PALOSE-34638 format. One line per field, with one value per residue: chain; residue number from 1; x negated, y negated, z negated of N, C-alpha, C in turn. Coordinates in Angstrom, 2 decimals. Layout:
BEGIN
unit: (A;...)
pos: (NUM;...)
n_xx: (X;...)
n_yy: (Y;...)
n_zz: (Z;...)
ca_xx: (X;...)
ca_yy: (Y;...)
ca_zz: (Z;...)
c_xx: (X;...)
c_yy: (Y;...)
c_zz: (Z;...)
! end
This chain:
BEGIN
unit: (A;A;A;A;A;A;A;A;A;A;A;A;A;A;A;A;A;A;A;A;A;A;A;A;A;A;A;A;A;A;A;A;A;A;A;A;A;A;A;A;A;A;A;A;A;A;A;A;A;A;A;A;A;A;A;A;A;A;A;A;A;A;A;A;A;A;A;A;A;A;A;A;A;A;A;A;A;A;A;A;A;A;A;A;A;A;A;A;A;A;A;A;A;A;A;A;A;A;A;A;A;A;A;A;A;A;A;A;A;A;A;A;A;A;A;A;A;A;A;A;A;A;A;A;A;A;A;A;A;A;A;A;A;A;A;A;A;A;A;A;A;A;A;A;A;A;A;A;A;A;A;A;A;A;A;A;A;A;A;A;A;A;A;A;A;A;A;A;A;A;A;A;A;A;A;A;A;A;A;A;A;A;A;A;A;A;A;A;A;A;A;A;A;A;A;A;A;A;A;A;A;A;A;A;A;A;A;A;A;A;A;A;A;A;A;A;A;A;A;A;A;A;A;A;A;A;A;A;A;A;A;A;A;A;A;A;A;A;A;A;A;A;A;A;A;A;A;A;A;A;A;A;A;A;A;A;A;A;A;A;A;A;A;A;A;A;A;A;A;A;A;A;A;A;A)
pos: (1;2;3;4;5;6;7;8;9;10;11;12;13;14;15;16;17;18;19;20;21;22;23;24;25;26;27;28;29;30;31;32;33;34;35;36;37;38;39;40;41;42;43;44;45;46;47;48;49;50;51;52;53;54;55;56;57;58;59;60;61;62;63;64;65;66;67;68;69;70;71;72;73;74;75;76;77;78;79;80;81;82;83;84;85;86;87;88;89;90;91;92;93;94;95;96;97;98;99;100;101;102;103;104;105;106;107;108;109;110;111;112;113;114;115;116;117;118;119;120;121;122;123;124;125;126;127;128;129;130;131;132;133;134;135;136;137;138;139;140;141;142;143;144;145;146;147;148;149;150;151;152;153;154;155;156;157;158;159;160;161;162;163;164;165;166;167;168;169;170;171;172;173;174;175;176;177;178;179;180;181;182;183;184;185;186;187;188;189;190;191;192;193;194;195;196;197;198;199;200;201;202;203;204;205;206;207;208;209;210;211;212;213;214;215;216;217;218;219;220;221;222;223;224;225;226;227;228;229;230;231;232;233;234;235;236;237;238;239;240;241;242;243;244;245;246;247;248;249;250;251;252;253;254;255;256;257;258;259;260;261;262;263;264;265;266;267;268;269;270;271;272;273;274;275)
n_xx: (-102.20;-100.22;-98.04;-97.91;-97.36;-99.51;-101.21;-103.44;-106.21;-108.73;-111.87;-114.07;-116.71;-119.48;-120.06;-118.60;-115.30;-112.63;-110.44;-107.50;-105.41;-102.88;-104.40;-106.90;-108.89;-109.70;-112.39;-113.62;-116.32;-116.77;-118.79;-120.81;-123.49;-126.05;-125.92;-125.40;-125.60;-126.20;-126.99;-126.25;-123.49;-122.99;-123.76;-121.75;-119.59;-120.55;-121.07;-118.51;-117.36;-118.70;-117.28;-115.41;-116.75;-118.17;-120.97;-122.43;-124.30;-126.09;-126.69;-128.92;-128.18;-125.46;-123.76;-122.05;-122.70;-121.60;-122.70;-124.05;-122.14;-120.26;-118.42;-117.80;-118.06;-119.69;-119.55;-120.85;-121.03;-122.62;-122.34;-122.93;-122.80;-121.69;-120.89;-119.85;-119.12;-117.77;-115.91;-114.98;-113.18;-112.78;-110.17;-107.88;-107.46;-105.84;-107.48;-107.14;-106.18;-108.19;-110.07;-108.48;-107.97;-110.43;-112.27;-113.32;-112.56;-115.22;-115.49;-113.53;-113.76;-116.19;-118.00;-119.74;-119.98;-121.09;-121.99;-121.26;-123.12;-122.13;-120.93;-120.74;-117.79;-115.88;-113.16;-112.69;-111.10;-111.78;-113.82;-112.91;-109.86;-108.00;-108.35;-107.08;-105.74;-104.94;-106.22;-108.92;-109.23;-108.80;-111.05;-113.13;-112.62;-113.00;-115.70;-116.79;-116.21;-117.80;-120.42;-120.66;-120.16;-117.93;-114.39;-111.45;-108.34;-106.28;-105.14;-102.50;-102.52;-100.06;-97.97;-96.02;-97.27;-99.50;-98.21;-97.70;-100.07;-101.45;-103.86;-104.81;-102.65;-102.60;-104.96;-104.28;-102.26;-103.79;-105.49;-103.77;-103.14;-103.06;-105.21;-107.30;-107.53;-107.93;-108.87;-111.50;-113.11;-115.98;-117.70;-116.36;-115.84;-113.18;-112.25;-109.58;-107.61;-105.42;-102.99;-100.69;-97.66;-98.25;-100.99;-104.29;-105.86;-108.40;-109.07;-111.46;-111.75;-113.37;-113.71;-113.71;-113.69;-111.02;-109.86;-109.37;-112.16;-113.20;-112.36;-113.11;-112.30;-111.24;-109.74;-107.62;-105.47;-103.52;-102.85;-104.41;-103.84;-102.56;-104.62;-106.41;-104.81;-104.63;-107.32;-107.66;-105.60;-105.60;-108.00;-108.60;-106.32;-104.82;-105.80;-103.53;-100.54;-98.05;-98.78;-100.27;-98.32;-96.52;-98.12;-98.54;-95.93;-94.72;-96.50;-96.00;-93.44;-92.60;-93.42;-93.31;-90.83;-92.08;-94.68;-93.98;-92.98;-95.34;-96.81;-95.30;-95.80;-98.57;-98.52;-97.05;-98.83;-101.08;-99.85;-99.29;-101.91;-103.00;-101.36)
n_yy: (-130.86;-130.13;-130.21;-132.93;-133.96;-134.55;-134.64;-132.39;-132.95;-132.17;-133.15;-133.57;-134.17;-133.86;-133.67;-134.63;-134.34;-136.75;-138.96;-140.31;-142.99;-145.61;-147.66;-147.30;-147.91;-146.65;-146.60;-146.31;-146.04;-145.56;-144.50;-144.35;-141.99;-142.99;-145.67;-145.76;-147.02;-146.85;-148.56;-151.05;-150.75;-150.55;-153.14;-154.68;-154.10;-154.95;-157.65;-158.51;-158.25;-160.25;-162.46;-162.65;-163.49;-161.41;-159.65;-157.10;-154.06;-151.75;-148.43;-145.81;-143.12;-143.16;-144.84;-147.79;-150.37;-152.50;-154.64;-152.46;-150.48;-147.96;-148.68;-147.75;-144.86;-142.97;-140.85;-138.82;-137.90;-136.36;-135.82;-134.31;-136.40;-138.52;-140.35;-140.71;-142.73;-142.83;-144.06;-144.87;-147.51;-148.74;-150.43;-150.97;-148.54;-145.98;-145.37;-143.72;-141.34;-140.09;-138.29;-136.00;-134.88;-134.61;-133.30;-130.21;-127.15;-125.67;-123.17;-121.69;-121.67;-120.83;-122.17;-122.09;-124.32;-127.63;-129.96;-133.32;-136.07;-137.34;-140.63;-143.85;-145.59;-148.31;-150.60;-152.96;-155.12;-155.70;-157.45;-159.45;-160.62;-161.38;-160.01;-157.92;-155.05;-155.82;-158.34;-157.63;-155.83;-157.58;-159.25;-157.42;-156.70;-159.20;-159.58;-157.42;-158.11;-160.38;-159.36;-157.67;-159.38;-159.73;-159.77;-157.72;-156.11;-155.29;-152.23;-150.28;-147.12;-145.27;-142.49;-142.08;-143.24;-141.54;-139.19;-139.52;-139.17;-136.41;-134.94;-136.24;-135.86;-133.10;-132.73;-133.99;-132.21;-129.88;-130.56;-130.61;-128.04;-124.88;-123.13;-124.83;-126.48;-124.72;-122.29;-122.37;-122.58;-122.54;-119.65;-118.49;-117.58;-116.48;-115.86;-114.31;-113.81;-111.95;-110.71;-108.08;-106.26;-103.72;-103.65;-105.23;-107.34;-108.31;-110.03;-110.60;-112.45;-112.54;-114.93;-115.98;-118.30;-118.75;-116.27;-113.26;-111.38;-109.35;-107.61;-107.52;-105.57;-105.38;-103.52;-102.26;-100.73;-97.72;-96.90;-95.81;-95.60;-98.02;-99.92;-99.04;-99.51;-102.36;-103.03;-102.12;-103.30;-106.14;-107.31;-109.00;-110.47;-113.68;-116.31;-117.46;-118.23;-117.26;-115.34;-113.47;-112.59;-111.40;-109.30;-107.76;-107.10;-105.86;-103.76;-102.09;-101.22;-98.67;-97.29;-96.33;-97.74;-98.78;-99.43;-101.31;-103.33;-104.02;-105.01;-107.28;-108.74;-109.30;-110.76;-113.01;-113.99;-114.77;-116.69;-118.64;-119.33;-120.37;-122.50)
n_zz: (-105.24;-103.40;-105.12;-105.70;-103.25;-101.56;-98.61;-96.90;-94.97;-92.50;-91.43;-88.53;-89.10;-91.48;-95.10;-98.30;-99.87;-99.49;-101.10;-99.91;-99.87;-99.53;-100.40;-99.47;-96.76;-93.60;-91.24;-87.87;-85.65;-82.30;-79.59;-76.54;-76.61;-76.06;-76.70;-79.34;-82.62;-85.79;-87.90;-86.90;-86.87;-89.64;-90.36;-89.23;-90.88;-93.44;-92.92;-92.35;-94.87;-96.15;-95.44;-97.36;-99.52;-100.62;-101.40;-99.86;-99.49;-97.46;-98.46;-98.74;-96.55;-95.98;-97.54;-98.79;-100.99;-103.66;-106.03;-107.09;-107.14;-105.45;-102.60;-100.18;-98.16;-95.62;-92.68;-89.99;-86.49;-83.81;-80.41;-77.16;-75.26;-76.60;-79.62;-83.04;-85.90;-88.97;-91.82;-95.25;-96.93;-99.93;-101.09;-102.78;-104.10;-106.04;-108.73;-110.91;-110.00;-108.61;-110.05;-110.50;-108.00;-106.74;-108.31;-108.66;-110.44;-111.66;-112.78;-111.65;-108.89;-106.71;-104.32;-101.17;-99.73;-98.69;-101.10;-102.10;-103.50;-106.58;-107.22;-108.81;-108.34;-106.87;-106.38;-103.74;-104.35;-106.91;-106.69;-105.10;-105.42;-103.52;-101.20;-98.62;-96.85;-94.22;-93.91;-94.16;-92.03;-89.89;-90.19;-89.70;-87.03;-85.75;-86.32;-84.98;-82.29;-82.17;-82.47;-80.25;-78.19;-76.57;-75.98;-76.25;-75.42;-78.16;-79.32;-80.64;-82.02;-82.32;-83.45;-81.53;-79.34;-79.11;-78.36;-75.70;-74.47;-73.40;-74.04;-76.34;-78.04;-78.25;-79.64;-82.05;-82.93;-83.16;-85.27;-87.39;-87.83;-89.59;-89.09;-88.39;-90.66;-92.82;-91.82;-90.97;-93.13;-95.37;-96.81;-99.90;-103.36;-105.41;-108.46;-110.24;-113.08;-115.25;-117.64;-117.82;-118.74;-117.80;-117.80;-117.84;-115.33;-113.05;-110.19;-107.80;-105.19;-102.11;-99.73;-96.36;-93.76;-94.30;-94.65;-96.46;-97.20;-98.80;-101.86;-105.21;-107.94;-111.32;-113.83;-116.45;-115.99;-115.72;-113.23;-110.69;-108.03;-107.38;-107.68;-105.71;-103.52;-103.52;-103.02;-100.44;-98.97;-99.13;-97.86;-94.78;-94.82;-94.56;-96.75;-98.24;-100.08;-98.99;-97.02;-98.51;-100.32;-98.50;-97.52;-99.86;-100.71;-98.45;-98.14;-100.27;-100.10;-99.54;-101.70;-105.20;-107.48;-109.68;-108.75;-106.83;-108.48;-109.81;-107.68;-107.11;-109.44;-109.13;-106.74;-107.55;-109.47;-107.90;-106.32;-108.28;-109.03;-106.64;-106.36)
ca_xx: (-101.95;-98.89;-97.07;-97.83;-97.11;-100.73;-101.55;-104.85;-106.75;-110.13;-112.49;-115.13;-118.03;-119.81;-119.92;-117.61;-113.89;-112.25;-109.02;-107.04;-104.06;-102.73;-105.40;-108.18;-108.86;-110.72;-112.84;-114.40;-117.00;-117.03;-119.62;-121.71;-124.61;-127.24;-125.79;-125.03;-126.51;-125.58;-127.27;-125.41;-122.13;-122.95;-123.84;-120.44;-118.77;-121.06;-120.88;-117.07;-117.12;-119.25;-116.22;-114.63;-117.74;-118.61;-122.29;-122.51;-125.55;-126.15;-127.50;-129.17;-127.75;-124.05;-122.93;-122.11;-122.59;-121.43;-123.13;-124.46;-121.01;-119.92;-117.11;-117.62;-118.90;-119.59;-119.93;-121.27;-121.07;-123.26;-122.08;-123.89;-122.79;-120.98;-121.16;-118.98;-119.49;-116.55;-116.08;-113.90;-113.32;-111.89;-109.62;-107.09;-107.12;-105.47;-108.65;-106.74;-105.87;-109.38;-110.64;-107.61;-108.01;-111.78;-113.14;-112.90;-112.89;-116.36;-115.34;-112.52;-114.03;-117.60;-118.05;-121.04;-119.91;-122.03;-121.44;-121.77;-123.57;-121.14;-121.39;-119.77;-117.03;-115.13;-112.31;-113.13;-110.30;-112.45;-114.76;-112.10;-108.48;-107.14;-108.64;-106.05;-106.01;-104.79;-107.24;-110.21;-109.23;-108.98;-112.44;-113.97;-112.39;-113.67;-117.15;-117.09;-116.23;-118.95;-121.64;-120.70;-120.12;-116.75;-113.12;-110.62;-106.98;-106.17;-104.08;-102.07;-102.34;-98.97;-97.64;-95.29;-98.28;-100.27;-97.41;-97.71;-101.39;-101.42;-105.08;-104.86;-101.61;-103.05;-105.95;-103.52;-101.61;-104.83;-106.04;-102.78;-102.89;-103.68;-106.47;-108.34;-107.68;-108.40;-109.42;-112.94;-113.76;-117.14;-117.45;-116.27;-115.27;-112.15;-111.82;-108.28;-107.37;-104.19;-102.59;-99.28;-97.29;-98.86;-102.44;-104.99;-106.46;-109.20;-109.34;-112.46;-111.58;-114.38;-112.94;-114.50;-112.83;-109.64;-109.36;-109.98;-113.10;-113.27;-111.82;-113.68;-111.23;-111.45;-108.43;-107.46;-104.23;-103.66;-102.45;-105.53;-103.25;-102.28;-105.90;-106.92;-103.96;-105.05;-108.65;-107.57;-104.57;-105.85;-108.96;-107.98;-105.14;-105.11;-105.76;-102.46;-99.56;-97.02;-99.35;-100.63;-97.06;-96.00;-98.97;-98.32;-94.56;-94.49;-97.36;-95.53;-92.00;-92.32;-93.97;-92.38;-90.36;-93.09;-95.74;-93.39;-92.94;-96.71;-97.18;-94.61;-96.54;-99.82;-98.18;-96.68;-100.06;-101.87;-99.09;-99.52;-103.29;-103.22;-100.55)
ca_yy: (-131.70;-129.80;-130.69;-134.39;-134.32;-135.08;-133.80;-132.05;-133.03;-131.77;-133.90;-132.88;-134.48;-133.23;-134.45;-134.20;-134.70;-138.14;-139.19;-141.40;-143.52;-146.87;-148.59;-146.94;-148.13;-145.91;-147.19;-145.42;-146.59;-144.55;-145.09;-143.42;-141.63;-143.80;-147.01;-145.60;-147.70;-146.75;-149.76;-152.13;-150.51;-150.95;-154.60;-155.23;-153.98;-155.80;-159.06;-158.80;-158.42;-161.54;-163.46;-162.70;-163.78;-160.14;-159.27;-155.64;-153.58;-150.35;-147.66;-144.46;-142.82;-143.27;-145.57;-149.25;-150.70;-153.88;-154.67;-151.11;-149.54;-147.51;-149.11;-147.11;-143.71;-142.70;-139.55;-139.03;-136.73;-136.62;-134.83;-134.38;-137.69;-139.53;-140.31;-141.55;-143.05;-143.28;-144.18;-145.38;-148.81;-148.74;-151.77;-150.93;-147.13;-145.61;-144.66;-142.72;-140.07;-139.50;-137.10;-134.83;-134.27;-134.45;-132.60;-128.81;-126.36;-124.85;-121.79;-120.98;-121.62;-120.95;-122.35;-122.29;-125.54;-128.68;-130.91;-134.69;-136.59;-138.21;-141.99;-144.76;-146.21;-149.50;-151.20;-154.28;-156.16;-156.07;-158.52;-160.53;-160.17;-161.76;-159.16;-156.93;-154.20;-156.59;-159.38;-157.00;-155.32;-158.73;-159.70;-156.42;-156.84;-160.42;-159.35;-156.49;-158.89;-161.29;-158.58;-157.10;-160.46;-159.73;-159.43;-156.82;-155.96;-154.41;-151.25;-149.50;-145.70;-144.68;-141.12;-142.18;-143.51;-140.32;-138.15;-139.76;-138.77;-134.97;-134.46;-136.79;-135.23;-131.73;-132.85;-134.27;-130.97;-128.94;-130.94;-130.38;-126.60;-124.15;-122.53;-125.85;-127.01;-123.69;-121.12;-122.52;-122.93;-121.72;-118.52;-118.79;-116.54;-117.01;-114.85;-114.55;-112.81;-112.05;-109.46;-107.75;-105.10;-102.51;-103.70;-106.43;-107.22;-109.41;-109.92;-111.56;-112.44;-113.18;-115.49;-116.68;-118.82;-118.70;-114.89;-112.41;-110.43;-108.21;-107.85;-106.74;-105.44;-104.79;-103.35;-101.12;-100.03;-96.29;-96.61;-95.89;-95.76;-99.43;-100.59;-98.67;-100.21;-103.77;-103.14;-101.84;-104.09;-107.59;-107.75;-109.27;-111.31;-115.10;-116.63;-118.41;-117.48;-116.54;-114.17;-112.48;-112.00;-110.52;-108.11;-106.93;-106.59;-104.91;-102.60;-101.21;-100.99;-97.22;-96.71;-96.26;-99.03;-99.29;-100.09;-102.50;-104.35;-104.45;-105.85;-108.56;-109.45;-109.80;-111.80;-114.20;-114.49;-115.46;-117.91;-119.63;-119.79;-121.20;-123.72)
ca_zz: (-104.08;-102.88;-106.10;-105.61;-101.85;-100.95;-97.45;-96.76;-93.61;-92.41;-90.34;-87.81;-89.64;-92.74;-96.32;-99.28;-99.70;-99.72;-101.41;-99.05;-100.05;-98.81;-100.88;-98.87;-95.31;-92.86;-89.98;-87.00;-84.48;-81.27;-78.54;-75.85;-77.49;-75.81;-77.30;-80.75;-83.55;-87.11;-88.68;-86.36;-87.37;-91.05;-90.48;-88.90;-92.09;-94.52;-92.53;-92.51;-96.30;-96.55;-95.23;-98.61;-100.56;-101.22;-100.91;-99.81;-98.90;-97.07;-99.40;-98.25;-95.18;-95.66;-98.51;-98.92;-102.40;-104.13;-107.44;-107.49;-107.11;-104.10;-102.08;-98.88;-97.79;-94.19;-92.12;-88.61;-85.61;-82.52;-79.37;-76.07;-74.58;-77.38;-81.05;-83.86;-87.28;-89.65;-93.25;-96.09;-97.58;-101.09;-101.32;-104.02;-104.33;-107.41;-109.25;-111.92;-109.35;-108.00;-110.71;-110.40;-106.67;-106.20;-109.25;-108.74;-111.61;-111.24;-113.27;-110.88;-107.45;-106.38;-102.87;-100.56;-98.94;-99.06;-102.06;-102.06;-104.78;-107.19;-107.41;-109.40;-107.26;-107.24;-105.36;-103.29;-105.00;-108.15;-106.37;-104.51;-105.58;-102.39;-100.05;-98.30;-95.67;-92.98;-93.80;-93.92;-90.66;-89.00;-90.29;-89.03;-85.59;-85.31;-86.40;-83.88;-81.05;-82.24;-82.26;-78.89;-77.22;-75.69;-76.59;-75.46;-75.95;-79.32;-79.08;-81.80;-81.69;-83.11;-83.06;-80.25;-78.31;-78.95;-77.70;-74.25;-73.98;-73.72;-74.68;-77.69;-78.85;-78.53;-80.72;-83.27;-83.35;-83.58;-86.56;-88.44;-87.87;-90.69;-88.66;-88.45;-92.02;-93.76;-91.16;-90.71;-94.38;-95.69;-97.71;-101.33;-104.20;-106.30;-109.44;-110.85;-114.13;-116.05;-118.30;-117.65;-119.56;-117.28;-117.95;-117.41;-114.02;-112.51;-108.76;-107.31;-103.73;-101.28;-98.61;-95.35;-92.69;-94.72;-94.64;-97.48;-96.63;-99.70;-103.19;-106.31;-108.92;-112.65;-114.44;-117.35;-115.69;-115.47;-111.86;-109.75;-106.70;-107.14;-107.51;-104.39;-102.55;-103.46;-102.40;-98.99;-98.30;-99.10;-96.85;-93.49;-95.03;-94.75;-98.17;-98.54;-100.88;-98.24;-96.36;-99.53;-100.79;-97.45;-97.49;-101.05;-100.78;-97.36;-98.32;-101.35;-99.98;-99.52;-102.92;-106.32;-107.97;-110.60;-107.98;-106.21;-109.52;-110.04;-106.54;-107.31;-110.48;-108.58;-105.77;-108.31;-110.09;-106.88;-105.96;-109.33;-108.98;-105.44;-106.48)
c_xx: (-100.57;-97.81;-96.84;-97.61;-98.30;-101.14;-103.05;-105.23;-108.21;-110.75;-113.60;-116.48;-118.24;-119.58;-118.79;-116.22;-113.65;-110.77;-108.57;-105.60;-103.99;-103.66;-106.78;-108.06;-110.00;-111.11;-113.60;-115.02;-117.26;-117.81;-120.30;-122.94;-125.80;-127.15;-125.39;-126.07;-125.83;-125.78;-126.45;-123.97;-122.00;-122.96;-122.51;-119.54;-119.25;-120.91;-119.42;-116.75;-117.66;-118.23;-115.36;-115.55;-118.14;-119.95;-122.43;-123.81;-125.43;-127.08;-127.66;-128.68;-126.30;-123.19;-123.08;-121.83;-122.33;-121.73;-123.45;-123.35;-120.61;-118.51;-116.81;-118.58;-118.66;-119.96;-120.12;-121.16;-121.66;-122.92;-123.08;-123.96;-122.08;-121.28;-120.08;-119.49;-118.22;-116.76;-114.86;-114.20;-112.31;-111.44;-108.87;-106.60;-106.78;-106.58;-108.29;-106.49;-107.11;-109.89;-109.79;-107.71;-109.42;-112.74;-112.69;-113.29;-113.99;-116.23;-114.38;-112.88;-115.52;-117.73;-119.47;-121.01;-120.89;-121.35;-122.05;-122.20;-122.53;-121.74;-120.32;-119.08;-116.26;-114.27;-112.84;-112.33;-110.88;-113.39;-114.08;-110.65;-107.57;-107.33;-107.52;-106.49;-105.98;-105.90;-108.62;-110.30;-109.47;-110.43;-113.38;-113.85;-113.12;-115.19;-117.60;-117.19;-117.46;-120.25;-121.77;-120.48;-118.96;-115.52;-112.36;-109.25;-107.00;-104.95;-103.77;-101.81;-101.31;-98.75;-96.90;-96.26;-99.11;-99.51;-97.39;-99.06;-101.61;-102.67;-105.19;-103.84;-101.97;-104.09;-105.27;-102.87;-102.64;-105.32;-105.04;-102.49;-103.65;-105.06;-107.61;-108.59;-108.27;-109.19;-110.89;-113.70;-114.97;-116.78;-117.37;-115.66;-114.29;-111.70;-110.51;-108.03;-106.04;-103.94;-101.09;-98.93;-97.95;-100.39;-103.02;-105.65;-107.26;-109.47;-110.37;-112.45;-112.72;-113.70;-113.89;-113.58;-111.35;-109.04;-110.11;-110.88;-113.21;-112.71;-112.53;-112.67;-111.73;-110.09;-108.45;-106.13;-104.51;-103.36;-103.62;-105.01;-103.03;-103.58;-106.48;-106.11;-104.41;-106.38;-108.59;-106.61;-104.94;-106.90;-108.30;-106.75;-105.56;-104.91;-104.79;-101.32;-98.57;-97.56;-99.72;-99.38;-96.52;-96.79;-98.66;-96.93;-94.29;-95.30;-96.89;-94.06;-91.64;-92.92;-92.92;-91.95;-91.37;-94.20;-95.23;-93.33;-94.33;-97.19;-96.54;-95.34;-97.83;-99.56;-97.84;-97.90;-100.87;-101.17;-99.33;-100.94;-103.54;-102.37;-101.17)
c_yy: (-131.42;-130.33;-132.18;-134.88;-135.04;-134.13;-133.55;-132.11;-132.60;-132.46;-133.08;-133.04;-133.83;-134.13;-133.96;-134.70;-136.16;-138.19;-140.44;-141.76;-144.87;-147.95;-148.31;-147.06;-147.37;-146.67;-146.14;-146.23;-145.44;-145.20;-144.00;-143.17;-142.57;-145.20;-146.95;-146.24;-147.76;-148.02;-150.95;-151.97;-150.95;-152.47;-155.27;-155.20;-154.94;-157.28;-159.46;-159.02;-159.76;-162.66;-163.62;-162.97;-162.53;-159.76;-157.76;-155.24;-152.11;-149.62;-146.24;-144.29;-143.18;-144.03;-147.08;-149.56;-152.20;-153.86;-153.26;-150.08;-149.22;-147.96;-148.45;-145.95;-143.39;-141.26;-139.75;-137.73;-137.15;-135.48;-135.06;-135.77;-138.79;-139.34;-141.08;-141.64;-143.54;-143.29;-144.76;-146.80;-148.86;-150.17;-151.82;-149.52;-146.89;-144.74;-143.60;-141.37;-139.36;-138.25;-135.85;-134.11;-133.93;-133.75;-131.15;-128.18;-125.39;-123.40;-121.00;-120.82;-121.85;-120.98;-122.52;-123.49;-126.57;-129.68;-132.29;-135.11;-137.56;-139.59;-142.78;-145.51;-147.41;-149.94;-152.59;-155.41;-156.54;-157.26;-159.70;-160.07;-160.49;-160.87;-158.14;-156.09;-155.04;-157.63;-158.78;-156.44;-156.45;-159.20;-158.72;-156.54;-158.07;-160.25;-158.40;-157.24;-159.81;-160.55;-158.12;-158.14;-160.46;-159.32;-158.47;-156.73;-154.96;-153.52;-150.48;-148.06;-145.09;-143.23;-141.11;-142.42;-142.25;-139.27;-138.33;-139.40;-137.31;-134.50;-134.98;-136.11;-133.79;-131.73;-133.11;-133.00;-129.96;-129.27;-130.78;-128.89;-125.93;-123.63;-123.55;-126.29;-125.99;-122.57;-121.20;-122.85;-122.03;-120.60;-119.01;-117.60;-117.16;-115.90;-115.26;-113.44;-113.05;-110.70;-109.31;-106.57;-103.81;-102.51;-105.03;-106.22;-108.48;-109.11;-110.99;-111.48;-113.18;-113.61;-116.21;-117.04;-118.60;-117.30;-114.09;-111.38;-109.17;-108.60;-106.94;-106.75;-104.81;-104.69;-102.16;-100.42;-98.55;-95.93;-96.83;-96.14;-97.24;-100.20;-100.28;-99.36;-101.67;-103.92;-102.92;-102.78;-105.56;-108.03;-107.88;-110.16;-112.78;-115.46;-117.77;-117.61;-116.66;-115.29;-113.08;-111.80;-111.00;-109.21;-107.18;-106.31;-105.56;-103.63;-101.63;-100.84;-99.50;-96.52;-96.73;-97.67;-99.64;-100.03;-101.34;-103.65;-104.89;-105.35;-107.22;-109.39;-110.07;-110.91;-113.10;-114.82;-115.29;-116.74;-119.00;-120.20;-120.71;-122.45;-124.70)
c_zz: (-103.49;-103.82;-105.96;-104.19;-101.24;-99.83;-97.41;-95.28;-93.65;-91.20;-89.68;-88.48;-91.00;-93.93;-97.18;-98.98;-100.08;-100.08;-100.66;-99.39;-99.34;-99.32;-100.33;-97.36;-94.66;-91.59;-89.18;-85.87;-83.52;-80.14;-77.74;-76.71;-77.31;-76.43;-78.78;-81.66;-84.92;-87.93;-88.20;-86.85;-88.83;-91.20;-90.14;-90.14;-93.18;-94.20;-92.65;-93.98;-96.80;-96.36;-96.49;-99.82;-101.34;-100.58;-101.02;-99.13;-98.56;-98.03;-98.87;-96.83;-94.92;-96.66;-98.33;-100.38;-102.59;-105.63;-107.95;-107.49;-105.67;-103.71;-100.74;-98.73;-96.33;-93.85;-90.62;-87.81;-84.27;-81.56;-78.24;-75.46;-75.36;-78.85;-81.79;-85.28;-87.94;-91.16;-93.94;-96.53;-98.71;-101.36;-102.64;-104.30;-105.80;-107.99;-110.28;-111.29;-108.80;-108.72;-110.54;-109.07;-106.20;-107.15;-109.38;-110.06;-111.23;-111.69;-112.40;-109.41;-107.22;-104.87;-102.40;-99.62;-99.47;-99.99;-101.85;-103.46;-105.33;-107.43;-108.15;-108.27;-107.79;-106.08;-105.01;-103.94;-106.37;-107.93;-105.68;-104.51;-104.42;-101.17;-99.86;-97.11;-94.40;-92.83;-93.55;-92.51;-89.66;-89.01;-89.58;-87.52;-85.05;-85.32;-85.29;-82.56;-81.02;-81.92;-80.82;-77.80;-76.26;-76.47;-75.68;-76.11;-77.11;-79.13;-80.35;-81.38;-82.64;-82.67;-81.72;-79.10;-78.06;-78.14;-76.19;-73.62;-74.37;-74.46;-76.11;-78.59;-79.19;-79.66;-82.04;-83.81;-83.85;-84.98;-87.70;-88.63;-89.02;-90.30;-88.67;-89.90;-92.98;-93.08;-90.83;-91.97;-94.64;-96.66;-99.16;-102.05;-105.18;-107.25;-110.13;-111.87;-114.80;-116.71;-118.18;-118.58;-119.09;-117.36;-117.51;-116.07;-113.70;-111.05;-108.41;-105.79;-103.06;-99.99;-97.66;-94.20;-93.01;-94.81;-95.72;-96.81;-97.48;-101.05;-104.18;-107.45;-110.22;-113.31;-115.39;-117.13;-115.41;-114.02;-110.91;-108.34;-106.38;-106.91;-106.13;-103.29;-102.40;-102.73;-100.89;-98.26;-98.14;-98.08;-95.47;-93.58;-95.18;-96.22;-98.42;-99.19;-100.06;-97.56;-97.37;-100.07;-99.77;-97.39;-98.66;-101.07;-99.69;-97.55;-99.38;-101.20;-99.93;-100.74;-104.02;-106.75;-108.94;-109.86;-107.27;-107.21;-109.82;-108.90;-106.65;-108.37;-109.92;-107.57;-106.48;-108.98;-109.09;-106.43;-106.99;-109.26;-107.79;-105.48;-107.46)
! end
């Protein structure tokens, strides 16, 4: 994702990861909790699609299907006095990119996070080639006004507009922060192995909330001192390349040149794995 300049965002609601490009339109319904109606929200979307001669149906708790293929997935959050329901609408997403970003290597990352059930997906343009982001948004807005029986002014929430609302802008900044995107992640284990001139090594890092909790090490190196250093130095470090490198390099700066070189090797190995 970093190589392809794909940004990583993390939402409040549950469920699996979503790939979002300009061919995928997101919608959100926000309301007081007492007037929240998930089925009504879904009907607004499916009725809007009917304007394009697309027959869509709600499936299960959070999907919209057309001809048995998933064109939309939703997620939800209920607070004390408010609720929201948001989801995707695949219009013309680059389907060739989906497997690369949304299919993890199970041998490399064992997570205790919640997985979503994989489904066959399709773009809405497969069913109506004239449908666009703008035309679908217009149809949803008109259907929303029709259902709720009143019209209101439409407002564009640009970054410039957000910056004038301190609470909204603070939320925007919070959601782009490392601590929100990675620091609240569920516990997972990430085993990394390689062989160097000084010996082979396998590090199995246990990470929770973005921080290394413990490291299990296997190595045939003769340097017991270096293995003991890794086991004591890495726990408490944020699991990102720059922090791990800083921990390894600063921790060995008063050691021998041989151990400093070994630390550089391990830092470079972890950087490659996380990249």
